[in-house]
C-alpha positions, -999 to 999 in steps of 0.1 A, spaced: -200 7 145 -168 24 133 -152 -10 126 -181 -18 103 -175 15 85 -138 8 81 -145 -27 68 -172 -14 44 -148 13 31 -120 -13 26 -143 -37 7 -158 -7 -12 -122 4 -22 -114 -30 -38 -149 -33 -53 -145 1 -69 -111 -8 -83 -123 -42 -97 -155 -27 -112 -135 3 -126 -110 -20 -143 -137 -44 -155 -155 -14 -171 -123 -2 -187 -110 -35 -201 -139 -59 -203 -167 -35 -213 -144 -11 -232 -159 18 -213 -130 39 -201 -151 68 -189 -172 46 -167 -141 28 -155 -125 62 -145 -157 72 -127 -157 39 -107 -120 43 -99 -127 78 -85 -151 62 -60 -121 48 -41 -110 82 -27 -146 92 -21 -148 63 3 -118 77 22 -138 109 27 -168 89 39 -146 72 65 -131 104 77 -165 121 82 -179 90 99 -149 87 122 -150 124 131 -187 123 138 -184 92 159 -158 109 181 -177 141 182 -208 123 194 -190 114 226 -172 81 218 -139 76 236 -110 77 213 -95 43 208 -82 16 185 -110 19 160 -104 56 154 -66 50 152 -73 22 127 -94 46 106 -66 71 106 -40 45 96 -64 32 68 -68 68 55 -31 74 56 -21 42 37 -50 45 13 -40 80 3 -2 73 2 -5 39 -15 -38 43 -34 -24 53 -67 4 26 -66 -22 -1 -57 -45 9 -85 -15 10 -109 -5 -25 -97 -40 -39 -103 -43 -21 -136 -12 -37 -151 -23 -71 -140 -59 -66 -152 -47 -53 -186 -23 -82 -190 -50 -108 -181 -80 -94 -199 -67 -69 -226 -35 -84 -239 -14 -59 -222 23 -65 -213 31 -89 -184 40 -72 -151 77 -67 -148 95 -81 -118 121 -57 -104 157 -67 -97 189 -48 -89 187 -10 -90 150 -10 -100 141 -31 -69 163 -8 -47 146 23 -61 111 7 -55 120 -1 -19 130 35 -12 98 47 -29 79 25 -5 98 41 24 86 75 11 50 62 8 51 47 42 65 79 57 38 99 40 11 74 52 24 77 87 24 115 85 -12 116 72 -23 91 98 -8 112 126 -23 144 111 -57 127 109 -55 115 145 -45 150 157 -73 166 136 -98 141 150 -87 148 186 -90 185 180 -124 183 162 -139 161 189 -122 180 218 -105 149 232 -70 141 243 -44 129 218 -30 105 245 -49 74 233 -33 78 199 4 78 212 8 40 210 -4 41 174 21 68 166 48 45 180 35 16 160 37 37 128 73 45 137 81 8 140 64 1 106 85 29 90 117 15 107 110 -19 92 104 -4 58 137 14 60 155 -18 71 141 -36 41 152 -8 18 187 -8 33 189 -46 27 178 -41 -9 204 -14 -13 232 -35 2 222 -67 -14 198 -61 -43 178 -91 -57 194 -107 -87 173 -119 -117 167 -157 -117 189 -161 -148 219 -145 -131 214 -168 -100 209 -199 -122 240 -189 -143 261 -185 -112 249 -218 -98 257 -236 -131 291 -219 -134 298 -230 -98 289 -266 -105 310 -266 -137 340 -253 -117 334 -280 -91 334 -307 -118 366 -292 -133 383 -292 -100 372 -328 -94 386 -339 -128 420 -323 -121 
């Protein structure tokens, strides 16, 4: 049952975003669009209540409850960024807004470290939700320990990506192409000599 609620909330999250953006840009109804976008966090509350009640009713804590906590953590931590990401693309496609900007160099490095912060926040929220669920239902936290370890691994991977972006930031295609052209020109000059 809880898997169905998680799936319904995830689908509802994206439906709320698409409908909110459609109302904002296609129907030119910004108030309706904002109201629909507010439905996304409401679905998080629905999932939290459903998960807590499911555990309280005597269900054994397990993967479904951990997944609900992870979903809530990432939805809260990344929700605004995901909506902004979709908003820029929707505005560009349907309302003549500017094209999404690809990040390179320092901007990409900064974005990677912001993602580390978001992922850390998501992990903290998920662990807090799991602890709260265990306390509310009067069950042991032990079934959630492996999920906490998984969240630690996800955060470590995020940090590794950010470190790589710091040490070797992505270069814009024009810089890469210019370097390649310059290298070929130097090779030809060396061949002629």
